[in-house]
C-alpha positions as CSV (number, residue, x, y, z in Angstrom):
1,M,-11.0,-1.0,0.1
2,D,-9.5,-3.7,2.3
3,G,-7.4,-6.7,1.5
4,F,-3.9,-5.3,1.1
5,E,-1.2,-8.1,1.3
6,D,2.4,-7.9,2.2
7,V,4.8,-7.9,-0.8
8,M,8.0,-7.2,1.1
9,G,8.7,-6.9,4.8
10,P,7.8,-5.5,7.2
11,H,11.4,-5.2,8.6
12,G,12.2,-4.6,12.2
13,E,10.2,-1.9,13.7
14,Y,9.0,-0.4,10.4
15,R,5.6,-1.2,9.0
16,L,2.5,0.3,7.4
17,S,-0.6,0.0,9.5
18,D,-4.3,0.7,8.8
19,V,-3.7,0.9,5.1
20,A,-6.8,2.0,3.2
21,L,-7.6,2.9,-0.4
22,D,-10.6,4.9,-1.5
23,I,-11.4,5.3,-5.3
24,T,-13.1,8.6,-6.1
25,G,-13.5,10.0,-9.5
26,G,-10.1,9.7,-11.3
27,S,-8.0,9.3,-8.2
28,A,-6.9,6.6,-5.8
29,R,-6.5,8.0,-2.2
30,F,-4.1,5.9,-0.2
31,S,-3.9,6.3,3.7
32,A,-1.9,4.6,6.3
33,K,-0.1,5.0,9.6
34,L,3.6,5.0,9.2
35,I,5.2,3.0,12.0
36,G,8.9,3.1,12.9
37,P,11.3,3.5,15.8
38,Q,10.7,6.3,18.2
39,Q,11.8,9.7,16.9
40,A,12.6,8.2,13.4
41,N,11.7,9.9,10.2
42,V,9.8,8.0,7.5
43,W,8.6,8.4,4.0
44,A,5.8,6.8,2.0
45,R,5.2,6.1,-1.7
46,A,2.0,4.9,-3.5
47,W,1.5,3.9,-7.1
48,I,-0.7,2.1,-9.6
49,S,0.9,-0.4,-12.0
50,N,0.0,-3.1,-14.4
51,D,2.0,-5.8,-16.3
52,Q,3.7,-3.1,-18.3
53,G,5.0,-1.2,-15.2
54,T,4.2,1.8,-13.1
55,I,1.3,4.0,-14.5
56,S,1.3,6.7,-11.9
57,E,3.1,7.4,-8.5
58,T,3.3,9.9,-5.8
59,A,5.5,10.2,-2.7
60,S,5.2,11.9,0.6
61,Q,7.5,14.4,2.4
62,M,9.4,13.3,5.4
63,H,7.1,12.5,8.4
64,P,7.9,11.4,12.0
65,A,7.1,7.9,12.7
66,G,3.6,7.5,13.9
67,D,2.1,9.9,11.6
68,R,-0.8,9.1,9.4
69,V,-0.3,10.0,5.6
70,T,-2.7,10.4,2.8
71,L,-1.5,10.1,-0.8
72,D,-3.5,10.8,-4.0
73,V,-2.5,8.9,-7.2
74,P,-4.2,9.6,-10.5
75,L,-6.0,6.5,-12.0
76,P,-5.8,5.4,-15.6
77,A,-8.9,5.4,-17.8
78,S,-9.2,1.6,-17.1
79,T,-8.0,-0.1,-14.0
80,E,-8.5,-3.7,-15.4
81,G,-5.4,-5.7,-14.6
82,C,-4.0,-2.9,-12.3
83,E,-2.6,-3.2,-8.8
84,A,-2.3,-0.5,-6.0
85,Y,0.9,-0.4,-4.0
86,M,2.1,1.5,-0.9
87,R,5.6,1.5,0.4
88,L,7.2,2.7,3.8
89,E,10.8,3.9,3.6
90,S,13.2,4.5,6.4
91,A,15.2,6.9,4.2
92,P,14.4,8.0,0.6
93,L,14.3,4.8,-1.4
94,E,15.2,2.6,1.5
95,T,12.3,0.2,1.5
96,E,11.0,-1.3,4.7
97,H,7.5,-2.5,3.8
98,V,5.5,-2.9,0.7
99,V,1.7,-3.8,0.4
100,K,-0.4,-4.3,-2.7
101,L,-4.1,-4.6,-3.6
102,R,-5.5,-5.8,-6.9
103,L,-7.9,-3.4,-8.4
104,Q,-11.2,-4.6,-10.0
């Protein structure tokens, strides 16, 4: 799926690139290139939420900037009214860039 939009950031040299989402069975597979300063470490998070809050979420381990990451997030029974988010962090919970996509 295409059509991710920026929610926050990107900041400085940090950004998500080539963000993609593939819905297969009961899972949302997020992938993106994690851009940051040379020799920096970065983290990624992905989640599904609705107007009640976060439904399911997963986070990556530390990666060197420039790596591509894939994160699988379980989907709820119905995705009506849900949005898919992906976030890049320069340190755990230090948010640099957030993108979202409304699910159909």
